[in-house]
LUMNU-324907 format. One line per field, with one value per residue (C-alpha): residue number from 0; residue in three letters; chain; x, y, z. Coordinates in steps of 0.05 Angstrom, whole numbers. Last residue first. Layout:
N
num = NUM/...
residu = ALA/...
chaine = A/...
x = X/...
y = Y/...
z = Z/...
***
This chain:
258
num = 257/256/255/254/253/252/251/250/249/248/247/246/245/244/243/242/241/240/239/238/237/236/235/234/233/232/231/230/229/228/227/226/225/224/223/222/221/220/219/218/217/216/215/214/213/212/211/210/209/208/207/206/205/204/203/202/201/200/199/198/197/196/195/194/193/192/191/190/189/188/187/186/185/184/183/182/181/180/179/178/177/176/175/174/173/172/171/170/169/168/167/166/165/164/163/162/161/160/159/158/157/156/155/154/153/152/151/150/149/148/147/146/145/144/143/142/141/140/139/138/137/136/135/134/133/132/131/130/129/128/127/126/125/124/123/122/121/120/119/118/117/116/115/114/113/112/111/110/109/108/107/106/105/104/103/102/101/100/99/98/97/96/95/94/93/92/91/90/89/88/87/86/85/84/83/82/81/80/79/78/77/76/75/74/73/72/71/70/69/68/67/66/65/64/63/62/61/60/59/58/57/56/55/54/53/52/51/50/49/48/47/46/45/44/43/42/41/40/39/38/37/36/35/34/33/32/31/30/29/28/27/26/25/24/23/22/21/20/19/18/17/16/15/14/13/12/11/10/9/8/7/6/5/4/3/2/1/0
residu = ARG/GLY/THR/PRO/ALA/LEU/TYR/LEU/GLN/ARG/LEU/ARG/ALA/ARG/GLN/ALA/GLN/ARG/VAL/GLY/LEU/PRO/GLY/ALA/LEU/TYR/ALA/GLU/PHE/GLY/GLY/PHE/ASP/GLN/ASP/VAL/ALA/HIS/LEU/ALA/ALA/ASP/LEU/PHE/ASP/ALA/GLN/VAL/ARG/TRP/LEU/VAL/ASP/LEU/VAL/GLU/ARG/PRO/VAL/ARG/ALA/GLU/PRO/LEU/ALA/PRO/MET/ARG/TYR/HIS/GLN/ASN/THR/LEU/LEU/TYR/ASP/GLN/MET/VAL/VAL/ASP/ARG/PRO/VAL/GLY/LEU/ALA/MET/LEU/VAL/LEU/ALA/ALA/ALA/PHE/GLY/THR/ARG/ASP/LYS/GLY/ALA/THR/CYS/HIS/PHE/VAL/LEU/PRO/ALA/ASP/ASP/ASP/VAL/LEU/HIS/GLU/PHE/LEU/SER/ALA/PHE/ALA/ALA/ALA/ASN/ASP/HIS/VAL/PHE/ALA/ARG/TYR/THR/GLN/GLN/MET/LEU/GLY/VAL/ALA/GLN/PRO/ALA/THR/VAL/SER/ALA/GLY/ALA/ASP/LEU/LEU/ASP/LYS/MET/ARG/GLN/VAL/VAL/THR/PRO/GLU/ILE/PRO/LEU/PRO/HIS/GLN/THR/VAL/GLY/PRO/LEU/ASP/TYR/PRO/VAL/ALA/ALA/ARG/GLU/THR/ALA/GLY/ARG/PHE/ASP/PHE/SER/ARG/ALA/VAL/GLY/LEU/GLN/ARG/PHE/LEU/ALA/ALA/ASP/ASP/ALA/THR/LEU/ALA/ALA/LEU/HIS/ASP/SER/ARG/PHE/LEU/ARG/ARG/TRP/ARG/VAL/THR/GLN/GLY/GLU/ALA/GLY/ALA/TYR/GLY/GLY/LEU/ASP/ARG/PHE/ASN/SER/ALA/GLY/THR/LEU/ARG/LEU/SER/ARG/ASP/PRO/HIS/GLN/LEU/ILE/PRO/ASP/GLN/PHE/ALA/ALA/MET
chaine = A/A/A/A/A/A/A/A/A/A/A/A/A/A/A/A/A/A/A/A/A/A/A/A/A/A/A/A/A/A/A/A/A/A/A/A/A/A/A/A/A/A/A/A/A/A/A/A/A/A/A/A/A/A/A/A/A/A/A/A/A/A/A/A/A/A/A/A/A/A/A/A/A/A/A/A/A/A/A/A/A/A/A/A/A/A/A/A/A/A/A/A/A/A/A/A/A/A/A/A/A/A/A/A/A/A/A/A/A/A/A/A/A/A/A/A/A/A/A/A/A/A/A/A/A/A/A/A/A/A/A/A/A/A/A/A/A/A/A/A/A/A/A/A/A/A/A/A/A/A/A/A/A/A/A/A/A/A/A/A/A/A/A/A/A/A/A/A/A/A/A/A/A/A/A/A/A/A/A/A/A/A/A/A/A/A/A/A/A/A/A/A/A/A/A/A/A/A/A/A/A/A/A/A/A/A/A/A/A/A/A/A/A/A/A/A/A/A/A/A/A/A/A/A/A/A/A/A/A/A/A/A/A/A/A/A/A/A/A/A/A/A/A/A/A/A/A/A/A/A/A/A/A/A/A/A/A/A
x = -376/-317/-356/-421/-436/-430/-441/-505/-544/-491/-506/-577/-575/-537/-588/-643/-603/-578/-523/-532/-452/-459/-504/-515/-440/-415/-450/-427/-359/-354/-371/-375/-307/-259/-285/-286/-233/-195/-212/-171/-117/-111/-115/-60/-14/-11/23/3/58/59/59/110/162/157/177/233/251/264/219/214/205/253/195/163/156/89/91/69/21/27/69/58/-29/-29/-29/-106/-115/-73/-112/-175/-157/-131/-204/-247/-285/-360/-386/-393/-318/-299/-338/-317/-232/-238/-273/-202/-162/-199/-182/-115/-90/-119/-67/-111/-184/-216/-288/-300/-368/-393/-477/-499/-555/-583/-546/-484/-504/-527/-449/-427/-465/-455/-374/-377/-422/-378/-320/-306/-308/-284/-246/-222/-183/-156/-124/-99/-62/-32/-3/33/62/87/111/154/179/214/188/229/186/181/120/107/132/87/22/50/50/-26/-45/-28/-58/-118/-138/-206/-257/-307/-354/-363/-406/-384/-430/-379/-405/-351/-298/-284/-220/-212/-136/-138/-214/-210/-152/-183/-244/-215/-222/-257/-289/-342/-345/-397/-411/-348/-381/-311/-303/-318/-267/-218/-229/-211/-147/-128/-143/-99/-128/-89/-152/-165/-142/-118/-164/-210/-266/-326/-367/-313/-306/-360/-335/-337/-396/-390/-442/-399/-347/-285/-248/-257/-269/-238/-208/-155/-129/-74/-26/-77/-47/-17/-75/-50/-124/-84/-141/-142/-73/-90/-49/-94/-130/-68/-84/-26/-6/30/35/1
y = 421/408/341/331/329/265/264/274/241/182/171/166/125/79/69/60/-4/-30/-6/-47/-51/-130/-140/-95/-65/-143/-159/-98/-107/-176/-248/-242/-284/-282/-211/-174/-221/-193/-130/-129/-161/-115/-50/-81/-105/-38/-10/37/77/76/2/-22/41/14/-53/-24/22/-55/-68/-54/15/79/131/156/221/222/195/253/230/265/238/158/171/184/106/108/157/119/52/83/107/34/16/59/105/89/129/58/52/119/102/34/56/119/67/25/88/111/43/37/102/163/161/154/144/188/202/279/313/362/358/318/283/220/175/195/175/104/94/107/59/3/21/5/-56/-89/-94/-158/-190/-141/-98/-163/-170/-112/-133/-192/-161/-110/-172/-203/-134/-138/-207/-187/-133/-174/-190/-221/-264/-263/-284/-213/-186/-241/-211/-137/-139/-173/-121/-61/-107/-102/-33/-31/-4/41/74/142/202/266/328/385/457/479/418/382/328/272/232/182/167/158/111/75/64/48/95/95/174/187/276/314/384/406/477/495/557/526/478/529/566/508/493/558/553/489/422/366/326/317/243/225/249/232/291/278/342/398/376/323/266/277/252/212/161/135/169/209/237/309/306/258/317/311/317/264/318/342/394/444/435/420/425/359/356/428/432/369/316/259/302/299/232/187/179/119/71/2
z = 26/-35/-38/-30/46/95/159/180/124/119/198/179/119/169/216/166/133/204/252/313/321/335/277/220/232/234/171/131/150/130/155/234/249/185/162/227/254/199/205/274/267/205/254/291/235/196/268/315/372/440/460/405/415/489/461/433/497/530/592/663/652/673/686/623/594/549/474/428/382/310/259/294/295/227/221/238/177/129/144/132/67/48/76/32/69/59/115/158/141/171/232/242/225/280/336/321/323/390/427/398/389/417/481/533/497/457/418/403/385/333/341/289/319/344/295/326/391/374/332/402/437/380/395/475/459/411/464/471/402/353/423/436/361/385/446/414/357/413/450/388/371/448/428/377/406/460/536/589/632/702/722/744/673/635/691/678/594/600/641/603/547/569/578/604/549/585/543/585/559/573/563/537/552/611/598/656/653/696/695/758/754/682/681/740/694/633/578/519/531/488/483/473/454/410/381/340/377/443/435/412/476/517/485/494/571/567/552/600/620/554/527/464/405/352/321/270/261/238/166/137/108/34/-21/-84/-70/-2/28/-3/68/95/161/216/253/294/363/370/411/470/518/463/417/345/307/267/200/182/143/102/98/91/38/2/-16/-39/42/50/-27/3
***
């Protein structure tokens, strides 16, 4: 797959470059179903929002963001809460199981390698498909409710958020290769936090704090293999049937150039 051939991927308005959230991105501008494009300034994806500055919060108000959907687990949310005036928060918790699996291995005295970390990440993404469909279904329920600008996020805005963004874009008819390219933009934008001395090598941390095509591919392969393809997964576990999908496209697609 050729990387980043579509100039809209590098559109100057895609990354809003907030001070307190490095991975805050607009999903607008991509070519979707029936010759239309995803509307700008309606759908945003991000890392967590607890470090936003006053200027960042002012930009949120200018953008009209009224809803946030938080995929962080309960402990993550409690440790790093946020409150943005005018923004209604909707917790959709997906626990960070890869962190627990890594801890279990280390506690057992195992040394974790980069390939093992890739395998753990692939397991995590397959779990999104099989174990966490209810959270993503809830997101779609809100999406079809109205088109008030919204943001969905987790801690780094790369895995739980990355899979959610892929689902939304694919439901709007964005081709899989473009969806993958949007997913990989995290590696250009996300700023990994300063970490204390860790029990794992740097190359393992690079796997955990970045994204790879292998991760999203693992989830999409599970969708195809275990559910008969994206259309069946969308209509089944995610509850987005014909009427809801038509509504989704009505709200978030517009004629090209708008």
